[in-house]
Z-matrix of the N, CA and C atoms (Angstrom, degrees):
N
C 1 1.515
C 2 1.522 1 111.98
N 3 1.272 2 122.32 1 6.64
C 4 1.496 3 122.85 2 -179.87
C 5 1.510 4 109.84 3 -85.75
N 6 1.254 5 114.45 4 171.51
C 7 1.462 6 122.15 5 -178.44
C 8 1.526 7 105.86 6 -95.08
N 9 1.398 8 115.08 7 118.84
C 10 1.355 9 123.75 8 -175.69
C 11 1.507 10 111.69 9 -99.22
N 12 1.268 11 123.54 10 167.89
C 13 1.443 12 128.66 11 175.20
C 14 1.491 13 113.98 12 -56.79
N 15 1.361 14 108.36 13 -42.47
C 16 1.604 15 119.77 14 179.91
C 17 1.461 16 108.13 15 -61.08
N 18 1.302 17 116.22 16 -52.63
C 19 1.532 18 118.72 17 179.85
C 20 1.492 19 111.83 18 -56.50
N 21 1.303 20 113.96 19 -46.45
C 22 1.524 21 118.98 20 178.12
C 23 1.570 22 110.59 21 -55.98
N 24 1.284 23 115.01 22 -46.91
C 25 1.523 24 118.05 23 -178.90
C 26 1.425 25 112.41 24 -59.23
N 27 1.303 26 119.08 25 -47.71
C 28 1.411 27 129.57 26 172.47
C 29 1.421 28 115.70 27 -52.64
N 30 1.205 29 113.85 28 -46.50
C 31 1.536 30 124.36 29 176.82
C 32 1.525 31 111.03 30 -62.14
N 33 1.262 32 115.62 31 -42.06
C 34 1.482 33 124.60 32 -178.45
C 35 1.459 34 103.94 33 -68.44
N 36 1.357 35 117.44 34 -50.00
C 37 1.555 36 118.76 35 -179.04
C 38 1.552 37 111.19 36 -58.42
N 39 1.247 38 121.09 37 -39.32
C 40 1.411 39 123.77 38 -178.84
C 41 1.613 40 107.03 39 -67.35
N 42 1.265 41 119.07 40 -48.21
C 43 1.504 42 121.75 41 178.59
C 44 1.537 43 107.59 42 -52.80
N 45 1.262 44 120.22 43 -50.56
C 46 1.534 45 133.54 44 -170.24
C 47 1.581 46 98.10 45 -64.18
N 48 1.225 47 120.75 46 -49.15
C 49 1.441 48 119.21 47 -178.46
C 50 1.516 49 115.56 48 -67.01
N 51 1.301 50 119.23 49 -34.39
C 52 1.397 51 124.33 50 173.14
C 53 1.448 52 113.22 51 -67.83
N 54 1.391 53 120.12 52 -43.34
C 55 1.487 54 119.44 53 178.81
C 56 1.653 55 111.00 54 -69.29
N 57 1.224 56 115.05 55 -35.72
C 58 1.609 57 118.54 56 175.17
C 59 1.434 58 107.68 57 -64.15
N 60 1.392 59 121.57 58 -46.81
C 61 1.394 60 122.49 59 -176.13
C 62 1.481 61 114.84 60 -66.03
N 63 1.328 62 120.62 61 -30.73
C 64 1.397 63 125.90 62 179.48
C 65 1.629 64 107.36 63 -70.71
N 66 1.434 65 111.15 64 -41.09
C 67 1.336 66 116.15 65 -178.89
C 68 1.617 67 111.02 66 -67.87
N 69 1.217 68 118.79 67 -42.54
C 70 1.456 69 128.18 68 175.28
C 71 1.540 70 104.80 69 -52.39
N 72 1.405 71 117.01 70 -57.93
C 73 1.423 72 120.25 71 -174.08
C 74 1.543 73 111.59 72 -58.90
N 75 1.427 74 118.98 73 -40.67
C 76 1.458 75 120.99 74 179.67
C 77 1.501 76 106.59 75 -65.36
N 78 1.318 77 118.83 76 -40.37
C 79 1.516 78 116.55 77 -173.58
C 80 1.533 79 108.87 78 -69.30
N 81 1.352 80 119.39 79 -33.12
C 82 1.403 81 118.14 80 -179.15
C 83 1.526 82 108.92 81 -74.09
N 84 1.265 83 119.95 82 -29.44
C 85 1.472 84 122.95 83 175.18
C 86 1.623 85 108.96 84 -64.80
N 87 1.219 86 117.76 85 -47.63
C 88 1.438 87 128.04 86 177.49
C 89 1.407 88 112.15 87 -55.64
N 90 1.429 89 120.42 88 -46.33
C 91 1.356 90 124.12 89 -179.65
C 92 1.628 91 110.81 90 -69.12
N 93 1.305 92 108.85 91 -34.98
C 94 1.596 93 116.19 92 178.12
C 95 1.471 94 106.06 93 -60.94
N 96 1.304 95 120.99 94 -51.47
C 97 1.421 96 129.24 95 179.50
C 98 1.608 97 116.56 96 -53.79
N 99 1.398 98 107.94 97 -50.59
C 100 1.459 99 116.05 98 -179.99
C 101 1.619 100 109.08 99 -63.70
N 102 1.329 101 119.67 100 -33.56
C 103 1.396 102 120.28 101 -178.98
C 104 1.598 103 108.73 102 -69.86
N 105 1.317 104 115.46 103 -37.10
C 106 1.518 105 120.43 104 179.62
C 107 1.501 106 114.75 105 -76.57
N 108 1.345 107 111.68 106 -25.67
C 109 1.598 108 114.77 107 -176.79
C 110 1.488 109 108.94 108 -65.04
N 111 1.287 110 126.03 109 -50.62
C 112 1.559 111 123.70 110 -177.87
C 113 1.478 112 107.62 111 -59.25
N 114 1.195 113 125.20 112 -38.11
C 115 1.532 114 121.07 113 -176.11
C 116 1.466 115 108.56 114 -70.90
N 117 1.336 116 121.10 115 -31.70
C 118 1.458 117 122.04 116 174.35
C 119 1.510 118 112.85 117 -66.77
N 120 1.322 119 110.93 118 -38.81
C 121 1.415 120 114.31 119 -175.89
C 122 1.579 121 110.58 120 -74.44
N 123 1.253 122 116.00 121 -31.03
C 124 1.488 123 118.76 122 176.08
C 125 1.460 124 107.54 123 -72.48
N 126 1.278 125 131.47 124 -35.90
C 127 1.338 126 134.56 125 -177.38
C 128 1.538 127 112.19 126 -67.37
N 129 1.435 128 110.27 127 -40.94
C 130 1.462 129 122.58 128 -179.24
C 131 1.501 130 107.06 129 -68.16
N 132 1.355 131 118.71 130 -48.12
C 133 1.546 132 119.43 131 -172.32
C 134 1.480 133 106.57 132 -70.21
N 135 1.348 134 126.62 133 -35.82
C 136 1.411 135 130.05 134 171.54
C 137 1.540 136 113.75 135 -54.33
N 138 1.290 137 112.35 136 -43.92
C 139 1.473 138 121.15 137 -177.30
C 140 1.527 139 109.03 138 -71.20
N 141 1.191 140 123.46 139 -19.73
C 142 1.492 141 123.70 140 -178.59
C 143 1.501 142 109.72 141 -75.21
N 144 1.344 143 114.65 142 149.82
C 145 1.337 144 117.23 143 178.17
C 146 1.579 145 109.92 144 -77.42
N 147 1.392 146 114.46 145 152.36
C 148 1.488 147 112.10 146 -175.89
C 149 1.512 148 111.04 147 -64.88
N 150 1.281 149 119.31 148 155.37
C 151 1.522 150 124.59 149 -176.78
C 152 1.580 151 106.65 150 -75.88
N 153 1.371 152 109.92 151 139.55
C 154 1.420 153 114.29 152 -177.18
C 155 1.562 154 107.73 153 -77.37
N 156 1.238 155 119.33 154 152.80
C 157 1.336 156 126.35 155 -178.26
C 158 1.479 157 108.71 156 -75.01
N 159 1.489 158 117.48 157 149.01
C 160 1.484 159 121.60 158 -176.39
C 161 1.538 160 102.81 159 -78.67
N 162 1.343 161 108.80 160 148.84
C 163 1.482 162 113.55 161 178.02
C 164 1.591 163 105.76 162 -120.65
N 165 1.339 164 116.16 163 150.83
C 166 1.385 165 130.29 164 -179.70
C 167 1.538 166 110.01 165 -69.68
N 168 1.279 167 125.67 166 124.03
C 169 1.285 168 130.29 167 -177.09
C 170 1.556 169 115.79 168 -98.87
N 171 1.278 170 126.84 169 140.52
C 172 1.460 171 120.33 170 174.89
C 173 1.561 172 108.11 171 -136.29
N 174 1.352 173 112.03 172 144.50
C 175 1.643 174 113.93 173 -178.89
C 176 1.508 175 108.70 174 -76.25
N 177 1.350 176 115.54 175 144.28
C 178 1.406 177 123.64 176 176.61
C 179 1.627 178 101.86 177 -79.22
N 180 1.395 179 111.10 178 130.53
C 181 1.341 180 126.71 179 179.33
C 182 1.622 181 109.29 180 -54.71
N 183 1.257 182 115.29 181 -39.75
C 184 1.463 183 129.81 182 -170.91
C 185 1.622 184 109.32 183 -74.54
N 186 1.283 185 111.77 184 -64.11
C 187 1.522 186 116.98 185 -166.10
C 188 1.618 187 107.03 186 -113.35
N 189 1.240 188 124.67 187 -12.71
C 190 1.343 189 122.75 188 169.77
C 191 1.594 190 109.93 189 89.79
N 192 1.283 191 115.31 190 -0.22
C 193 1.518 192 117.84 191 173.99
C 194 1.435 193 112.19 192 -67.21
N 195 1.384 194 122.85 193 148.70
C 196 1.292 195 125.67 194 170.79
C 197 1.531 196 113.49 195 -91.55
N 198 1.356 197 116.83 196 131.11
C 199 1.471 198 123.53 197 -179.94
C 200 1.514 199 107.57 198 -127.76
N 201 1.274 200 112.53 199 163.68
C 202 1.491 201 123.48 200 176.50
C 203 1.493 202 106.72 201 -62.61
N 204 1.314 203 116.63 202 135.52
C 205 1.495 204 118.07 203 177.41
C 206 1.511 205 111.21 204 -65.72
N 207 1.252 206 115.98 205 -41.55
C 208 1.618 207 122.68 206 177.39
C 209 1.400 208 106.26 207 -92.43
N 210 1.393 209 116.32 208 129.82
C 211 1.497 210 122.17 209 169.73
C 212 1.429 211 113.26 210 72.13
N 213 1.395 212 123.39 211 25.07
C 214 1.361 213 129.06 212 173.55
C 215 1.509 214 112.32 213 -60.48
N 216 1.385 215 116.78 214 138.24
C 217 1.461 216 120.33 215 177.04
C 218 1.567 217 102.00 216 -111.14
N 219 1.381 218 106.66 217 152.66
C 220 1.414 219 118.58 218 -177.44
C 221 1.548 220 113.01 219 -63.53
N 222 1.378 221 120.11 220 156.27
C 223 1.365 222 121.54 221 177.73
C 224 1.484 223 115.52 222 -89.22
N 225 1.416 224 115.87 223 -4.75
C 226 1.438 225 120.19 224 -177.67
C 227 1.559 226 114.61 225 98.68
N 228 1.181 227 115.38 226 -8.93
C 229 1.509 228 116.90 227 -178.16
C 230 1.494 229 110.47 228 -86.17
N 231 1.169 230 123.73 229 148.71
C 232 1.527 231 128.92 230 -172.37
C 233 1.544 232 112.19 231 -55.38
N 234 1.347 233 119.44 232 -41.30
C 235 1.423 234 125.60 233 -174.23
C 236 1.392 235 117.06 234 -99.17
N 237 1.388 236 116.24 235 17.53
C 238 1.562 237 126.52 236 -176.78
C 239 1.542 238 105.07 237 -63.20
N 240 1.354 239 115.28 238 122.88
C 241 1.452 240 115.26 239 170.95
C 242 1.450 241 120.16 240 -65.37
N 243 1.318 242 112.67 241 -18.00
C 244 1.504 243 117.38 242 -175.93
C 245 1.487 244 112.87 243 -103.06
N 246 1.419 245 119.26 244 8.43
C 247 1.358 246 117.66 245 -177.60
C 248 1.509 247 109.46 246 -100.63
């Protein structure tokens, strides 16, 4: 009923096998998640609306507010150059 060297070696081998088995399973799960992640990013980026083009801004001579150069609307002041 005592603990022999053979039993200790078998126990050590079982523990080592379990540790490496868990590491292998974790690594396989990480690789699977990495493979799935780029496909999700591609599908999300294709679903987004295209980015709007940047417009040039100019300052209003009357109030100092910046407005779009093209299609600017007046600020409501009498001397607004965009109104």
